[in-house]
LOPA-484491 format. One record per residue (C-alpha): residue number from 1; z, x, y. Coordinates in nm, 4 decimals. Each point is the difference from the previous one (the first is absolute). Layout:
N
 num        z        x        y
 NUM        Z        X        Y
...
//
This chain:
305
 num        z        x        y
   1   0.2492  -0.2467   3.7974
   2   0.3460  -0.0826  -0.0907
   3  -0.0402  -0.3831   0.1089
   4  -0.3306  -0.0110  -0.1682
   5   0.1469   0.1553  -0.3277
   6   0.2731  -0.2687  -0.0135
   7  -0.2333  -0.2857   0.0805
   8  -0.2457   0.1173  -0.2558
   9   0.3043   0.0131  -0.2558
  10   0.0986  -0.3575   0.0855
  11  -0.3627  -0.1307  -0.0525
  12  -0.0602   0.2024  -0.3373
  13   0.3600  -0.1016  -0.1054
  14  -0.0955  -0.3590   0.0511
  15  -0.3153   0.0491  -0.2391
  16   0.2390   0.2134  -0.2312
  17   0.2046  -0.3256  -0.0346
  18  -0.3338  -0.1700  -0.0965
  19  -0.0726   0.2454  -0.2895
  20   0.3736  -0.0326  -0.1086
  21  -0.0336  -0.3816  -0.0280
  22  -0.3126  -0.0337  -0.1399
  23  -0.1042   0.3127  -0.2404
  24   0.2852  -0.0660  -0.2369
  25  -0.1529  -0.3315  -0.0461
  26  -0.3620   0.0998  -0.0321
  27  -0.0962  -0.1366   0.3327
  28  -0.2407   0.1228   0.2595
  29   0.1334   0.1905   0.2870
  30  -0.3277  -0.0398   0.2210
  31  -0.0779  -0.3695  -0.0559
  32   0.1915  -0.3063   0.1215
  33   0.2355  -0.0352   0.2765
  34   0.3901   0.0229  -0.0242
  35   0.1634  -0.2934  -0.0924
  36   0.3726  -0.1161  -0.0810
  37   0.1002   0.0396  -0.3640
  38   0.2111  -0.3172   0.0204
  39  -0.2395  -0.2655   0.1640
  40  -0.3402   0.1610  -0.0003
  41  -0.0743  -0.0482   0.3539
  42  -0.2092   0.2831   0.1491
  43   0.1963   0.2258   0.2439
  44  -0.1068  -0.0036   0.3558
  45  -0.1212   0.3131   0.1527
  46   0.2749  -0.0179   0.2557
  47   0.2660  -0.0277  -0.2833
  48  -0.1464   0.3019  -0.1686
  49   0.1168   0.2614   0.2866
  50   0.1814   0.2901  -0.1703
  51   0.3813  -0.0248   0.0539
  52  -0.0457  -0.2275   0.3091
  53  -0.0956  -0.2979  -0.1864
  54   0.2974   0.0228  -0.2559
  55   0.2308   0.0216   0.2809
  56  -0.1442  -0.2955   0.1872
  57  -0.0295  -0.2083  -0.2833
  58   0.3711   0.0892  -0.1133
  59  -0.1198   0.0977  -0.3565
  60  -0.1277  -0.3617  -0.0642
  61  -0.3354  -0.1315  -0.0853
  62  -0.1349  -0.2123   0.3270
  63  -0.1038  -0.2929  -0.2046
  64   0.2418  -0.0471  -0.3286
  65   0.2705   0.2287   0.1412
  66   0.0481   0.1858  -0.3212
  67   0.1595   0.3416   0.0363
  68  -0.2284   0.3139   0.0902
  69   0.1320   0.3120  -0.2076
  70   0.1497   0.2730   0.2075
  71  -0.2284   0.2239  -0.2070
  72  -0.2981  -0.0670   0.2204
  73   0.1519   0.1336   0.3497
  74   0.1871   0.2695  -0.2141
  75  -0.3381   0.1187  -0.1541
  76  -0.1723  -0.0045   0.3478
  77   0.2610   0.1657   0.1849
  78   0.0441   0.2824  -0.2850
  79  -0.3990   0.0528   0.0031
  80  -0.0134   0.0297   0.3758
  81   0.3028   0.2475  -0.0236
  82  -0.1828   0.1973  -0.2314
  83  -0.3030   0.0137   0.2395
  84   0.1957   0.0927   0.2669
  85   0.1673   0.2917  -0.1513
  86  -0.3326   0.1107  -0.1667
  87  -0.2149  -0.0684   0.3044
  88   0.2204   0.2088   0.2254
  89  -0.0232   0.3170  -0.2489
  90  -0.3591  -0.0755  -0.0210
  91  -0.0428   0.0083   0.3711
  92   0.1855   0.2917   0.0295
  93  -0.2168   0.2025  -0.2730
  94  -0.3329  -0.1399   0.1381
  95   0.0938   0.1406   0.3442
  96   0.0767   0.3502  -0.1383
  97  -0.1258   0.2701   0.2142
  98  -0.2570   0.1944  -0.1720
  99  -0.1978   0.2987   0.1208
 100  -0.1721   0.1476  -0.3353
 101  -0.1486  -0.1424  -0.3087
 102   0.2711   0.0650  -0.2044
 103   0.2224  -0.1738   0.2240
 104  -0.2302  -0.3176   0.0102
 105   0.0093   0.0094  -0.3850
 106   0.3793   0.0027   0.0087
 107  -0.0179  -0.2925   0.2446
 108  -0.2133  -0.2085  -0.2000
 109   0.1937   0.0566  -0.3241
 110   0.2984  -0.1334   0.1758
 111  -0.1696  -0.3148   0.1103
 112  -0.1228  -0.0467  -0.3575
 113   0.3415   0.0441  -0.1300
 114   0.1114  -0.2250   0.2754
 115  -0.2444  -0.2705  -0.1140
 116   0.1131   0.0507  -0.3475
 117   0.3917  -0.0880   0.0736
 118  -0.1210  -0.2948   0.2072
 119  -0.2097  -0.1620  -0.2652
 120   0.2408   0.0644  -0.2894
 121   0.2890  -0.1387   0.1959
 122  -0.1983  -0.3235   0.0673
 123  -0.0948  -0.0389  -0.3796
 124   0.3651   0.0916  -0.1175
 125   0.1497  -0.2697   0.2312
 126  -0.2288  -0.2457  -0.1415
 127   0.0534   0.1083  -0.3614
 128   0.4014   0.0007   0.0416
 129  -0.0022  -0.3408   0.1139
 130  -0.2185  -0.1250  -0.2490
 131   0.1517   0.1479  -0.2896
 132   0.3572  -0.1099   0.1334
 133  -0.1201  -0.3743   0.0175
 134  -0.2653  -0.0317  -0.2788
 135   0.0464   0.3089  -0.2164
 136  -0.3618   0.0841   0.0377
 137  -0.1637   0.2897   0.1434
 138  -0.3981  -0.0934   0.0513
 139  -0.2652   0.2402  -0.0719
 140  -0.1649  -0.0954   0.2998
 141   0.3001   0.1888   0.1897
 142   0.0865   0.2994  -0.2609
 143  -0.3633   0.0861  -0.1224
 144  -0.1397  -0.0394   0.3336
 145   0.2642   0.2102   0.1538
 146  -0.0281   0.2454  -0.2881
 147  -0.3987   0.0287   0.0840
 148   0.0735   0.0238   0.4046
 149   0.2751   0.2698  -0.0431
 150  -0.2225   0.2128  -0.2386
 151  -0.3001  -0.0319   0.2560
 152   0.2483   0.1061   0.3037
 153   0.0904   0.2979  -0.2062
 154  -0.3658   0.1005  -0.0563
 155  -0.0395  -0.0219   0.3728
 156   0.2901   0.2044   0.0662
 157  -0.1426   0.2535  -0.2537
 158  -0.3285   0.0216   0.2176
 159   0.2032   0.1169   0.3114
 160   0.1985   0.2659  -0.1502
 161  -0.0019   0.3118   0.1931
 162  -0.1863   0.3135  -0.1430
 163   0.1983   0.1410  -0.2873
 164   0.2803  -0.2694   0.0223
 165   0.1109  -0.1226  -0.3429
 166  -0.1946   0.2510  -0.1979
 167   0.1544   0.1245  -0.3469
 168  -0.0682   0.3575  -0.0591
 169   0.0522   0.1759  -0.3376
 170   0.2517   0.2876  -0.0140
 171  -0.2426   0.2481  -0.0943
 172  -0.3587   0.1036   0.1276
 173  -0.2772  -0.1369  -0.1913
 174  -0.3646  -0.0781   0.0344
 175   0.0801  -0.3822   0.0434
 176  -0.1040  -0.2475   0.2854
 177   0.0065  -0.3557   0.0480
 178  -0.3077  -0.2054   0.1335
 179   0.0236  -0.0595   0.3636
 180   0.2422   0.2405   0.0937
 181  -0.0155   0.1107   0.3559
 182   0.0767   0.3546  -0.0934
 183   0.0570   0.1936  -0.3060
 184   0.2843   0.2512  -0.0478
 185  -0.0801   0.0604  -0.3645
 186   0.2870  -0.1803  -0.1581
 187  -0.0619  -0.3580   0.1353
 188   0.0721  -0.2618  -0.2618
 189  -0.0237  -0.3369   0.1676
 190  -0.0909  -0.0786   0.3617
 191   0.2296  -0.1937   0.2333
 192  -0.2123  -0.3271  -0.0164
 193  -0.0140   0.0189  -0.3924
 194   0.3675   0.0760  -0.0313
 195   0.0818  -0.3098   0.2212
 196  -0.2309  -0.2481  -0.1699
 197   0.0798   0.1189  -0.3686
 198   0.3666   0.0096   0.0856
 199  -0.0058  -0.3304   0.1339
 200  -0.1840  -0.1540  -0.3290
 201   0.2687   0.1855  -0.1947
 202   0.2560  -0.1434   0.2234
 203  -0.1207  -0.3582  -0.0782
 204  -0.0537   0.0320  -0.3763
 205   0.3448   0.1764  -0.0300
 206   0.1987  -0.2538   0.1992
 207  -0.1577  -0.2919  -0.1884
 208   0.0563   0.1749  -0.3476
 209   0.3458   0.0847   0.0914
 210   0.0806  -0.3952   0.0312
 211  -0.2307  -0.0990  -0.2946
 212   0.2211   0.2316  -0.2132
 213   0.2875  -0.2154   0.1232
 214  -0.1528  -0.3110  -0.0687
 215  -0.1235   0.1225  -0.3500
 216   0.3337   0.1359  -0.1056
 217   0.1896  -0.3116   0.1247
 218  -0.2192  -0.2375  -0.1887
 219  -0.0002   0.2079  -0.3085
 220   0.3924  -0.0030   0.0024
 221   0.0686  -0.3390   0.1197
 222  -0.2990  -0.1851  -0.1364
 223  -0.0815  -0.1641   0.3363
 224  -0.1379   0.0792   0.3357
 225   0.2389   0.1611   0.2447
 226  -0.2688   0.0971   0.2685
 227  -0.3166  -0.1408   0.1315
 228  -0.3166   0.1681   0.0394
 229   0.0089  -0.0575   0.3544
 230   0.2739   0.2472   0.0484
 231  -0.1873   0.2600  -0.1514
 232  -0.2976  -0.0805   0.2226
 233   0.2473  -0.0056   0.3179
 234   0.1134   0.3630  -0.0761
 235  -0.3553   0.1328  -0.0625
 236  -0.0727  -0.1897   0.3467
 237   0.2870   0.2042   0.1528
 238  -0.1135   0.3257  -0.1706
 239  -0.3573  -0.0581   0.1392
 240   0.1166  -0.0140   0.3663
 241   0.2787   0.2667  -0.0114
 242  -0.0216   0.2198  -0.3147
 243   0.2062   0.0877  -0.3093
 244   0.3445   0.0777   0.1653
 245   0.0060  -0.2782   0.2365
 246  -0.0861  -0.2225  -0.2798
 247   0.2976   0.1337  -0.1988
 248   0.2117  -0.0473   0.2901
 249  -0.0914  -0.3682   0.0406
 250   0.0470  -0.0298  -0.4058
 251   0.3531   0.1438   0.0488
 252   0.1106  -0.1970   0.2994
 253  -0.1310  -0.3271  -0.1494
 254   0.1794   0.0446  -0.3207
 255   0.3332   0.0991   0.1559
 256  -0.0411  -0.3122   0.2312
 257  -0.1021  -0.2332  -0.2799
 258   0.2934   0.1193  -0.2173
 259   0.2419  -0.0590   0.2715
 260  -0.1301  -0.3405   0.0801
 261   0.0375  -0.0754  -0.3698
 262   0.3459   0.1124  -0.0307
 263   0.0993  -0.1945   0.3005
 264  -0.1689  -0.3043  -0.1250
 265   0.1679   0.0021  -0.3492
 266   0.3534   0.0856   0.1562
 267  -0.0580  -0.3382   0.2071
 268  -0.0933  -0.1752  -0.2936
 269  -0.3643  -0.0856   0.0974
 270  -0.1880   0.2233  -0.2466
 271   0.0448   0.1269  -0.3546
 272  -0.1842   0.2786  -0.1948
 273  -0.2915  -0.2353  -0.0679
 274  -0.0500  -0.0818   0.3565
 275  -0.3441   0.0984   0.1480
 276   0.0189   0.2024   0.3231
 277  -0.2808   0.0461   0.2542
 278  -0.0409   0.3707  -0.0890
 279  -0.3100   0.0067   0.2324
 280   0.1937  -0.0981   0.3186
 281   0.2521   0.2899  -0.0594
 282  -0.3280   0.2510  -0.0714
 283  -0.1436  -0.1280   0.3010
 284   0.2939   0.0834   0.2122
 285   0.0320   0.3561  -0.1694
 286  -0.3810   0.0251   0.1157
 287   0.1084  -0.0874   0.3553
 288   0.2603   0.2604   0.0084
 289  -0.2623   0.2373  -0.1431
 290  -0.2144  -0.0714   0.2797
 291   0.2481   0.0474   0.2602
 292   0.1796   0.2909  -0.0883
 293  -0.1348   0.1123  -0.3661
 294  -0.0956   0.3909   0.1166
 295   0.3541   0.0107   0.1656
 296   0.1949  -0.1308  -0.2917
 297  -0.2128   0.2099  -0.2483
 298   0.0251   0.3248   0.1916
 299   0.3920  -0.0678   0.0398
 300   0.0355  -0.0758  -0.3731
 301  -0.2188   0.3317  -0.0938
 302   0.2155   0.1997   0.2390
 303   0.3087  -0.0847  -0.2066
 304  -0.1905   0.1410  -0.3064
 305  -0.0754   0.3388   0.1540
//
């Protein structure tokens, strides 16, 4: 399973490189074979093996000897490591011993959440590199990811245990919600409704938060300070993980971008008007939220108690 996860990550990392190279240019990622950007020659199949071909060719095109960017093996290796980590967790949860229905539901929900982390990480790695190199965040990644993340949330809501996630009023009233498995007289919203509606609110709130920053900066400085791709990217993170992980990703991304800007200005490589690939730092924040979001959020919440 671990070897298979790593190999699958290498293969999908190779396809991710195709997306990174073509999507910002508006080219198709499913039509046409890979070719050298310098000489235009088609890349042979044996020169397109993830990691191995780059090493054998010594990072040079076989035909024109032009340098092959280290980005290609780096993306392949990073994606393989992500799939290795996520695959091991997914395999552990898939084989979780269950004896009763509730335990089966818990196991299924774990698998769904593991798939969300796997898919989100794959998209975030691609978006991080694309924004760093081209300052673009294609809708085919951000909006598609947002839809897929929300779809997984809906599936997750279907497998909640009876009573899990329900919201009750503080006093007994004659009120019940459609689809509730049981009625205690004060049920306000069932678990599935709370999960789905909460995720919709998280997506809208995360996007609105960055939109406010976008509009405020434009009103004060009379120029664009943040692209709409960043807004959609944060909405995608919220679609996969919810409100607080999206806030964590925003916090980490902003701190990282600020630190990078300060270092670049100190080295004389940037000024206050230099454009930064903020989406890359936001994607890094999303990866951290995917790996350790619940732990970091719980730790921070404990400081406030």
